[in-house]
N, C-alpha and C positions, 0 to 999 in steps of 0.2 A: 566171784573168786577174790576180788579185792575188798569189796565192802565187808566190814566187820572182821577183816583178816589182819594179821600182823605181817607187815612187809619190811624187808631190809634191803637197802641199796648200798653196795660197796662203792667206794670212790664217789660218794654222794656229794662232795663239795667241789667236784670237777665240773667241766662244761656240761656234759650229758647229765650227770647226777643232779645238778641244781634244777635243770629244766624238768627232769623226770619227777623229782619230789614235788615240784609245784603242780605238774600235770596231775599227779595222783590226788593231791589235796583238792584240786579244783574240780575233779571229775568223779571222785569216789569218796567213800566214808570208811577208811580203814580204822580198825580198832587202835592200831599203833603203827607208826612209820618210823623206822630206825635209820638214822643217818650214820653210816659207818665210814670213818675216814681217820687219817692220822694227823691232821693239822687242826689244832685247837683254835687258832685264830680264824681260819676259814669257817669253822663250825659256828663260832660266835658271830661272825659277820653274816653268815647265812641265816642264823636265827632272827636277826633284826629285820629280815625281809618279810617275815610272816606276822599275821595278826596273833593276838593272844589266844584266840580260840584255836587257830591252826597249830600254835606251839604246844597246846595241850595234847595234840595227837603225836607230835614229834618227840623222838628221843635221840639225843646226840651222844653217840657211842664212840669214844676214841679207841682206835685199834689199828692193827696192820694185818693184812692178809697173810703175812709171813708167820704170824703167831697163831698156831692152831688152837691153843687153849683159850685165847681171847675170842677167837671165832666161835668156839663151842659155847662160851658164855653168851655171846651176842645172839647166837642162833636159837636160844632157848624159847620154845613155843612159837617160833617163826614159821609162817606158812609159805611165803614166797620170797626168794632172793633174786635180785637183779644185780649181776656182777659186772660192774663197770670200772673197777679199780685196775690200773695197769701203769707200767712205765712205758712211755710212748715216743719220746724224742729220739729219732733214729741216730743222729751223730753221737749223742751222749751215751746211748746204749752200745754203740760200736766200741766206745772207749771204756765202758764199764760193763762188760758182758755178764759177769757174775751177778751183778745187781739185777739185770733184766731177767736172768734165770730164776733168781730167788723170788722175785715178785710175780712175774708173768707165768712161770711154770710151776714152781713149788707152791706159790700162793694159790694157784688154781687147784692143785691137788689138796691143799688144806680146805678150800671151800667145799670140795666134793666130799671129803671125809667128814667134815663137821656137819654138812647137810644131811648125809645118810645117817650118821650117828644120832642126830637130834630130830630126825623125822620130818625134815622140811618137805613140803609137798612138791614144789616146783622151783627149779633154778634155771635162769636163762642168762647166758654169758654174751657180752659184746665182743665181736671180733672185728676184723679189718680186711680190706682187699690185700694188704701186705702179707697175709697168711697164705695166699695163693701163690704157689711157685716162688717161695721167698728168696730174696737175694740180699737181705740184711738180717741182723740178729733179731730186731724187733719182730719182723715177719716170722722168723723161725720160731721164736718163743710163742707167738700167738697161734701158729699152726699146731705146735705141741699142746697148747692149752685147749684148742678146739678138739683135738683128738682125745684128750683126757675127758672132756665134758661129754662127748658122744659115747665113749666107751664106758663112762660111769654108769650108764643105764644097765649095763650087765652086772654091776655090783649090787644094785638094788632090784628086788623082785618086781613083778608087774604092778604091785600095789604100793611100791616104795617111791622114793624120790625120783622125779623125772628131770632130766637135764637136756637142754637144747641150746643152740647157738644162733645169734643174729649177726650177719655180715653185711656191712654197708660201706659206702665210699666217702669222698671228701665232704666234710660238713662246712657249709657256707659260713664264713665269718667266725669260725671257732677260733679258740686261742692259738696263735701262731700260724694261722692260715694265710694263703696268698692274698686273700681279700684285705687282711690287715696290713700285710707287707706292701701291697700296691698303694693302699691309702697313705701309708707312711711316706712312700716315695713321692706321691703327689704333694704332700704337706712340705716335704723337704726339697721339692723341685729337683729331683734326681731322676735319671733314666729308670725304666721299669726292667728289672732283671728277669730274663726268660731263659730257662735251662736249655730248651730245644723248641724250635718253632713248630714241630710236629706234635708236641706233647698234648695229650688229652686226659681228662679226668671225669669221673662221675661226680654228680653234685646232689646233696640233700640238705635240708635244713634240720636243725636240732629238733624242732617241733615235730617234723615228719618222722625223724628217727625214733623219737620217744613214742609217738603214736603207733608206729610199726611194731616196736618192741612190746607194747602193752597188748596189742591185738594178737600177737603171736603167743603171748602168755596164755591166752584163752585157747588157742588152737593146738598147742604143742602136746604131743603124745610121748615125746622123749626120743632123742637120737637124731633129730633133724638139724640141718643148717638152713636157716631162712635168709633169703636174699631179696630185698625190695627191687622193683624195677625203677630205675632212675634215669634222668637225662644226662647227656654228655655235653662237654664243651672243650674246645681247644683253649689252652692257656693264653694264646695270643688274642683270642676273642674276649676272654675275661679282662685282659689288660686294655683292650680297645674300649670296652664298656666302662671300666672303672677309672681309666686315665686317658680319655680321648685326646689324640694329638701328641701325646708324650712319647719321646723316642724309646725304643726297646734296646736293651743291652743283652746279647746272647752270652751266657756264662758257662754253658755246657752242663750236661747231666752230672749231678753229684754222686759220690759213692753211695750205693745202696738204693738209688732211685730208679724207677722204671719209666719208660717212655709212655706206656699206657697202663691203666688199671685193669686187672682181670678179677672178676667176681666168681665166675664159674669156668674152670678150665675144661678142655675136651674130656679128660679122664673122668671128671666128676659128672659130666653130662649124662653118662650112662645110668646114673641114679637120680636124675633131676626131673621134677614134675613142674609143669607150667600151670600156675594157679590163677593166671590172669593179671592180678596186680603184683604178684611176686612169684619167686621160685622156691621150691623146697628141694634141697639136696638130702637124699636119704642115705643113711649108712647101710651098706649091704649086710653088716654084721648085727645091726641093732634095730633100725626103724622100719625096714621094708615089710617085716611081718606084722607090723602094727597098723598098717594101712591097707585099705582095699585098693586094687589097681585102678578103680574108676574115679578116684578123687580129682583127677586132672590128667591131661595128656602128657606123656613123656616128651621131652624136647627132642628134636630130630637128631639123627646121627651126625656127628661132626660139629655139633653146636658148641660154641663157647661164648661167654658173655663178658665182653671187654669194652672199655670206653671208646675204642676206635672203631669197633664194628657194631656199636649200639644202633638200634633202629630209631631211637628217640634222641633227637638233638634239641637242646633248649634254644628258644628264641631269645633275642635281647630283652624283650619285655618280661619273659618268664624268669630269666636269671636275675634281672634287677628287682623284680618283685620278691624273689627269694632273699636277696641282700637286704631289702627293706624290712622284711619280716625278721630276719636274723638280728638286725640292729635295733629292733623295737624293744 
């Protein structure tokens, strides 16, 4: 699917996008790999990271997902789109709600329309735990985006563009993560800020997230939400490992922040299949009729997948190994 194909990654100069582009170049032989983003400086800096041979495969395409005509031009002859572009900073989006809607919702609609009109084969969109029972605008816009991408399968026939979604949790040491925040506190010799001692989070590395997305590109039939199985940790344990012996400062939960992350709520469990390494949430309107019922067992009644009831908790060694990989 990837070898000799034309791949486009939106938001390709972001944290996920950069790792995704390098993963594709290291593991496949695409005919063309299009870096689609709106920051020319980041594109120039990214180009310097690759060899001359790799740059022959890359195309750096300036554009914004808000601009449908630009997307239509970028999607010409494209086979696969990985949609990673989004506005994500929760406080900024609470203050600038219309900007979040224009990029995360209307931009998603533009991706869908351009992909269908240009005959793109597969589109996979990155989502977030915050799209589950959202309590902030970022989560609400990503929920709307997820619904758009799932429903888009009804706009294209069975042989048309396929759309699916990947939903995962906290990325270790990503830009603005608590790993970076705690490291800065250690450097500045200040207490470690903890919003709530009970708070838990799912954890995944960027490499694992990219690998999961690429594998689901192969599996997708259209209309699914894919959720990897991840390990959980309390934030107090993260602080203990990254800043041993340093005092904690309880600052309280911030507006729009949850105590625990939820990946699969009880209501969606009605359509969720356990695939062993991951879950598939089917849309009752789109994807159930595309699968045989024996692909995997349905999760039990009353199931919900959240960071506080997770069966897998990371050990100190596992988490510190993830941090080491993330910083490499």
